[in-house]
C-alpha positions as CSV (number, residue, x, y, z in Angstrom):
1,M,27.0,33.5,-4.9
2,S,25.9,36.9,-6.9
3,Y,22.5,37.6,-5.6
4,P,19.9,37.8,-6.7
5,C,21.2,34.8,-9.4
6,V,20.9,31.7,-7.6
7,D,22.6,28.5,-8.9
8,F,23.1,25.3,-7.1
9,L,24.9,22.0,-7.6
10,Y,23.0,18.7,-8.7
11,L,25.2,15.8,-7.8
12,N,23.7,12.1,-9.0
13,E,24.9,8.8,-7.5
14,E,28.2,9.0,-9.5
15,D,28.8,12.1,-8.9
16,M,28.4,11.5,-5.2
17,I,30.7,8.5,-5.3
18,A,33.7,10.4,-7.2
19,A,33.1,13.0,-4.5
20,G,34.4,10.8,-2.1
21,V,31.1,9.7,-0.3
22,K,32.3,6.5,0.5
23,D,35.2,7.1,2.1
24,M,34.3,5.6,5.9
25,A,37.8,6.8,7.5
26,G,36.7,10.6,6.6
27,C,33.2,10.0,7.2
28,I,34.1,8.7,11.1
29,E,35.7,11.9,11.7
30,A,33.0,14.1,10.6
31,M,30.6,12.3,12.6
32,E,32.9,12.6,15.7
33,E,33.6,16.4,15.4
34,M,29.4,16.0,14.3
35,F,29.0,15.0,18.0
36,K,31.4,17.3,19.7
37,L,29.8,20.1,18.4
38,M,26.2,18.5,19.5
39,K,27.6,18.3,22.8
40,V,28.5,22.4,23.0
41,G,24.8,23.0,21.4
42,N,26.2,24.4,17.8
43,Y,23.3,22.5,16.3
44,R,19.2,22.6,15.3
45,M,16.9,19.7,14.3
46,G,13.3,20.0,14.2
47,G,10.8,20.4,16.4
48,A,10.3,22.9,19.5
49,N,12.9,21.1,21.3
50,G,15.6,21.4,18.5
51,N,15.9,17.3,18.6
52,S,13.5,15.9,16.3
53,H,14.0,12.9,14.2
54,G,11.8,14.5,11.7
55,C,8.2,14.9,10.5
56,M,6.9,11.9,9.0
57,V,3.9,11.4,6.7
58,M,2.2,7.9,7.3
59,F,-0.5,6.2,5.7
60,P,-4.2,4.9,7.1
61,E,-4.7,1.1,7.0
62,S,-8.0,1.8,4.3
63,S,-9.1,4.9,2.5
64,P,-12.1,6.2,0.8
65,F,-9.9,7.9,-2.1
66,P,-8.4,5.3,-4.2
67,E,-5.7,7.5,-5.2
68,M,-4.3,7.6,-1.7
69,P,-1.8,4.8,-0.8
70,V,-2.6,3.0,2.2
71,D,-0.6,1.6,4.9
72,G,2.3,-1.2,4.4
73,P,5.8,-1.9,5.8
74,D,8.1,1.1,5.6
75,R,5.4,2.6,3.6
76,R,5.8,6.6,4.0
77,F,7.6,10.1,3.7
78,M,9.9,11.5,5.7
79,A,11.7,15.4,6.0
80,M,14.2,15.8,8.1
81,P,15.8,19.2,8.7
82,A,18.9,20.1,10.7
83,Y,21.5,23.3,11.1
84,L,24.7,22.2,11.8
85,G,27.4,24.7,13.2
86,G,31.5,24.9,13.2
87,K,33.4,24.2,10.0
88,F,30.2,23.2,8.2
89,D,28.1,25.8,9.2
90,M,25.4,24.2,7.0
91,A,21.7,24.0,7.1
92,G,19.6,21.6,4.9
93,M,17.1,18.6,4.8
94,K,16.6,15.4,3.9
95,W,13.7,14.0,2.3
96,Y,12.7,10.4,1.6
97,G,9.9,8.3,0.5
98,S,9.8,4.4,1.4
99,N,8.1,1.6,0.4
100,V,9.5,-2.4,1.3
101,A,7.6,-3.1,-2.1
102,N,10.0,-0.9,-4.2
103,K,12.4,-3.9,-4.2
104,E,9.7,-5.6,-7.0
105,K,10.5,-2.6,-8.9
106,G,14.3,-3.1,-8.4
107,L,14.6,0.3,-6.5
108,P,16.3,0.4,-2.8
109,R,13.0,0.5,-0.4
110,S,14.1,4.1,0.5
111,I,14.9,6.9,-2.0
112,L,16.7,10.1,-0.2
113,M,17.6,13.3,-1.7
114,L,19.8,15.3,0.5
115,T,19.5,19.6,0.1
116,L,22.1,21.8,1.3
117,N,20.9,25.3,2.4
118,D,22.7,29.0,2.8
119,K,21.7,29.4,6.0
120,D,21.4,33.4,5.6
121,T,18.9,33.4,2.6
122,G,17.6,29.7,2.5
123,A,19.0,29.6,-1.2
124,P,20.0,26.3,-2.3
125,L,23.5,25.3,-2.7
126,A,23.4,21.8,-3.8
127,Y,20.8,19.1,-4.3
128,M,22.3,15.6,-4.2
129,S,21.6,11.8,-4.1
130,A,21.5,10.8,-0.6
131,N,21.3,6.6,-0.6
132,I,24.8,6.1,-0.3
133,L,25.6,9.3,2.1
134,S,22.9,8.2,4.3
135,A,23.9,4.6,4.0
136,Y,27.6,5.5,4.9
137,R,26.7,7.8,7.7
138,T,24.5,5.6,9.2
139,G,27.7,3.2,9.4
140,A,30.1,5.8,10.8
141,V,28.0,6.8,13.4
142,P,28.2,3.3,15.3
143,G,31.8,3.7,13.9
144,V,32.8,6.3,16.2
145,G,31.4,4.0,19.0
146,Y,33.2,1.0,17.8
147,K,36.4,3.3,17.4
148,H,36.3,4.2,21.4
149,L,34.1,1.7,22.9
150,S,35.7,-1.8,21.4
151,K,38.4,-3.5,22.9
152,P,41.5,-2.7,21.0
153,D,42.3,-6.3,20.7
154,S,38.6,-7.0,19.0
155,K,38.9,-10.2,16.7
156,V,35.2,-11.6,16.3
157,V,32.3,-9.4,14.4
158,G,28.6,-11.1,14.6
159,I,26.0,-9.6,11.9
160,I,22.6,-9.9,12.4
161,G,20.8,-8.5,9.4
162,P,23.3,-8.9,6.2
163,G,21.6,-5.6,4.3
164,V,22.9,-2.2,3.1
165,M,23.4,-0.9,7.0
166,S,25.4,-3.5,7.9
167,K,28.0,-3.4,5.1
168,T,28.4,0.1,5.8
169,A,29.0,-0.9,9.8
170,L,31.1,-3.9,9.1
171,A,33.0,-1.0,7.1
172,A,33.4,1.1,10.1
173,I,34.3,-1.5,12.1
174,M,37.1,-2.4,9.6
175,A,38.3,1.3,9.4
176,V,38.7,1.6,13.2
177,R,39.6,-2.4,14.1
178,P,41.6,-3.7,10.6
179,D,42.7,-6.6,12.8
180,I,39.4,-8.6,12.7
181,E,39.8,-12.3,11.7
182,I,36.2,-13.5,12.0
183,I,33.0,-12.1,10.8
184,K,29.7,-14.3,11.6
185,V,26.6,-13.5,10.1
186,K,23.2,-14.6,10.5
187,G,19.8,-13.4,8.0
188,R,16.8,-14.3,6.8
189,G,17.4,-14.7,3.0
190,K,19.9,-17.0,1.0
191,A,20.3,-14.1,-1.7
192,S,20.9,-11.4,1.0
193,L,23.5,-13.6,3.2
194,E,25.3,-14.8,-0.1
195,A,25.4,-11.1,-1.6
196,F,26.8,-10.1,1.8
197,I,29.2,-12.7,2.3
198,E,30.5,-12.2,-1.2
199,H,31.1,-8.5,-0.6
200,A,33.2,-9.1,3.0
201,K,35.4,-11.4,1.1
202,K,36.0,-9.1,-1.1
203,E,36.2,-6.1,0.5
204,Y,38.6,-7.3,3.5
205,P,40.5,-9.9,2.4
206,S,42.7,-9.9,5.5
207,V,40.0,-11.8,7.6
208,K,40.6,-15.2,7.9
209,E,36.7,-16.7,8.5
210,I,33.5,-15.2,6.9
211,Y,30.7,-17.4,7.6
212,T,26.4,-17.5,7.9
213,V,24.9,-18.9,11.3
214,D,21.7,-19.9,11.5
215,T,20.6,-18.1,14.9
216,I,21.5,-14.9,16.9
217,E,22.8,-16.7,19.9
218,E,25.8,-18.0,17.2
219,A,26.3,-14.5,16.1
220,V,26.5,-13.0,19.6
221,R,28.1,-15.8,21.4
222,D,32.4,-15.0,21.5
223,S,31.9,-12.0,19.4
224,D,33.8,-8.7,20.5
225,I,31.1,-6.4,18.9
226,V,27.6,-6.9,17.4
227,S,26.2,-4.7,14.8
228,A,21.9,-5.6,14.8
229,S,20.8,-3.8,11.6
230,T,17.5,-5.4,10.8
231,S,14.0,-4.5,9.1
232,T,11.4,-5.7,11.4
233,P,7.7,-4.7,11.9
234,T,6.9,-2.2,14.4
235,G,4.4,-2.2,17.3
236,D,4.9,-5.7,19.3
237,P,8.2,-5.6,21.0
238,A,7.9,-9.6,21.8
239,L,8.5,-10.0,17.7
240,Y,11.8,-7.4,17.8
241,P,14.9,-9.7,17.3
242,Y,16.0,-10.8,20.9
243,I,19.5,-10.9,22.8
244,K,19.8,-12.5,26.0
245,E,22.6,-11.8,28.4
246,E,24.4,-15.0,28.6
247,W,25.1,-15.0,25.3
248,I,27.0,-12.0,25.2
249,K,30.7,-11.9,26.0
250,P,32.3,-9.7,28.9
251,G,33.4,-6.8,27.5
252,A,31.5,-6.8,24.0
253,L,30.0,-3.9,22.4
254,I,26.6,-4.3,20.9
255,S,25.4,-1.4,18.0
256,S,21.7,-1.2,17.1
257,T,20.5,0.7,14.2
258,A,17.2,-0.8,14.1
259,A,14.8,-3.3,16.3
260,L,16.7,-4.8,18.8
261,R,15.4,-6.5,22.2
262,F,16.7,-7.5,25.7
263,D,15.8,-8.3,29.1
264,D,14.7,-5.5,31.1
265,D,16.3,-6.7,34.3
266,F,19.6,-7.1,32.0
267,I,19.1,-3.6,30.8
268,I,18.0,-1.6,34.2
269,N,21.1,-3.5,36.2
270,R,23.8,-4.6,34.1
271,A,24.0,-3.2,30.7
272,R,25.5,0.0,30.0
273,T,23.2,2.0,27.8
274,V,25.0,4.4,25.4
275,T,23.2,6.7,23.4
276,D,24.1,9.0,19.7
277,N,22.3,11.9,21.3
278,I,20.0,11.4,24.6
279,M,18.1,14.1,23.4
280,L,16.7,12.2,20.2
281,Y,15.2,9.9,22.7
282,E,14.0,12.3,25.0
283,A,12.0,14.2,22.2
284,W,10.8,10.7,20.8
285,E,9.1,9.8,24.1
286,E,7.9,13.1,24.3
287,E,6.3,12.7,21.1
288,M,5.3,9.2,21.1
289,K,4.6,8.5,25.1
290,P,3.5,6.3,26.3
291,N,5.5,3.5,25.1
292,A,7.6,4.9,22.5
293,Y,9.7,1.5,22.2
294,H,6.7,0.3,20.2
295,T,6.6,2.8,17.3
296,V,10.5,3.1,17.6
297,P,12.1,-0.4,18.2
298,I,15.7,0.8,19.1
299,P,16.9,-0.3,22.4
300,A,17.4,3.2,23.8
301,V,13.8,4.1,23.3
302,R,12.7,1.1,26.0
303,V,15.2,2.7,28.2
304,M,13.3,6.1,28.0
305,D,10.1,4.2,28.7
306,L,11.7,2.6,31.6
307,I,12.7,5.9,33.1
308,A,9.1,7.3,32.5
309,E,7.8,4.4,34.0
310,G,10.1,5.1,36.9
311,K,11.8,1.4,36.8
312,M,15.0,2.9,35.8
313,S,17.3,6.2,36.6
314,K,18.4,8.5,34.1
315,D,22.2,8.3,35.3
316,R,21.8,4.6,33.8
317,I,22.2,6.1,30.4
318,D,24.8,7.8,28.8
319,D,25.5,9.8,26.0
320,L,28.2,9.6,23.3
321,G,29.2,13.4,23.3
322,D,29.5,13.0,27.1
323,I,32.1,10.3,26.4
324,L,34.0,12.1,23.6
325,M,34.4,15.8,25.5
326,G,35.9,13.8,28.7
327,E,33.0,14.5,30.6
328,I,32.1,11.2,31.6
329,P,34.8,7.7,31.3
330,L,35.5,5.9,28.8
331,H,34.7,2.9,30.3
332,R,32.8,2.3,33.6
333,D,34.2,-1.1,34.2
334,E,36.9,-3.3,32.5
335,N,34.2,-5.9,31.1
336,E,31.1,-3.5,30.9
337,I,28.4,-4.7,27.9
338,I,27.6,-1.6,26.3
339,V,24.6,-1.4,24.2
340,Y,25.2,1.5,21.9
341,S,21.7,2.6,19.9
342,I,22.1,4.4,16.7
343,G,18.7,6.5,16.1
344,G,20.0,8.5,12.6
345,M,19.5,12.4,13.0
346,P,19.2,14.8,9.9
347,V,22.5,16.7,11.5
348,E,24.8,13.7,10.4
349,D,23.0,13.9,6.6
350,V,24.2,17.8,6.8
351,A,27.7,17.4,8.2
352,W,28.8,14.4,5.6
353,G,26.5,16.0,3.1
354,T,28.7,19.3,3.7
355,V,31.9,17.3,3.0
356,V,31.0,15.8,-0.1
357,Y,29.5,18.9,-1.8
358,R,32.9,20.9,-0.9
359,N,34.7,18.0,-2.1
360,A,32.8,18.1,-5.3
361,L,32.9,21.8,-5.6
362,A,36.8,21.6,-5.7
363,K,37.2,18.6,-8.0
364,G,34.6,20.4,-10.5
365,I,32.2,17.6,-10.0
366,G,28.0,17.9,-10.2
367,T,26.0,19.8,-12.9
368,K,25.3,23.7,-11.9
369,L,21.6,24.3,-12.3
370,N,20.0,27.6,-12.4
371,L,16.9,28.5,-10.0
372,W,16.8,32.1,-11.4
373,E,18.7,34.9,-12.6
374,T,16.2,37.3,-11.1
375,P,13.4,36.3,-9.5
376,Q,10.1,37.2,-10.5
377,M,8.4,37.6,-7.1
378,V,9.9,39.5,-4.7
């Protein structure tokens, strides 16, 4: 960049696709490298602890101001800043607004954009559509877990919640376990189930059986890998999707990017809990105590609540980065049941966004925009 002139690259959704945002194998590789950089500390996220998920604007249940939005399902704005070092060496922030009512307008629930910035000057380098990017990195993070923690001979997958996140989680499963033979899908709406089944059959013709089931129990029983990504109101854990221990196949891997509930006795005494970044969960516990699980319904958040209550010791929770770095065993027991929690972190968006941005530069994709030739206020 030739300062003081500042140009940046704008990438719309089609540009992002052309630049490789849907390369799941590449995204999993980027996430694995990101985890290793995080484990040595070569990253920063928001908050004083450097591990905050982000800063959220939420709305009141009622307001005296007629123009102010009021609370509703998934109605919020959120800023998620981060820096990631190593080969990425990039700062950035994902920003999004979310509202379930968007679906009535033909829009996604959340509309996301990612800005990448020069780490020294703060000048923008890129401004990009981030819905597909965010979906793929959300699938690739469990993908790293599927690659290392699921049994290599896994044949059966259970999907709970047939939304966008489950599509990319399935893409990650198939990228690292291509010999999957059966996919079972549990959902609430007929249209979303049919769309998911049609998508899976088209994308993965090698799979022998793809079908819907009526209950979570059916999705879980006999499955080697279970992926749970449901849209569930928070606040009352009794309403979160529930998995009973006796339904789970020995040696199974269960990943959760959203609300999921198990019996405390199982979590405390027999399950192996693995997190994408244990410090993220510590940050949530610090920011939202007590009972952080009432606000963030991911299983590892319940684990942190149990630790805070003195009912569970911290050595019962493992960090994926430690596993990747060889600091702790890949498996502690041959038939252990692993509950892998994925909280979502802005370093993931920065990592994959950086790769896609550099691909776009190399291929001449996108629109160059000018911020200024010379700033008027210096």
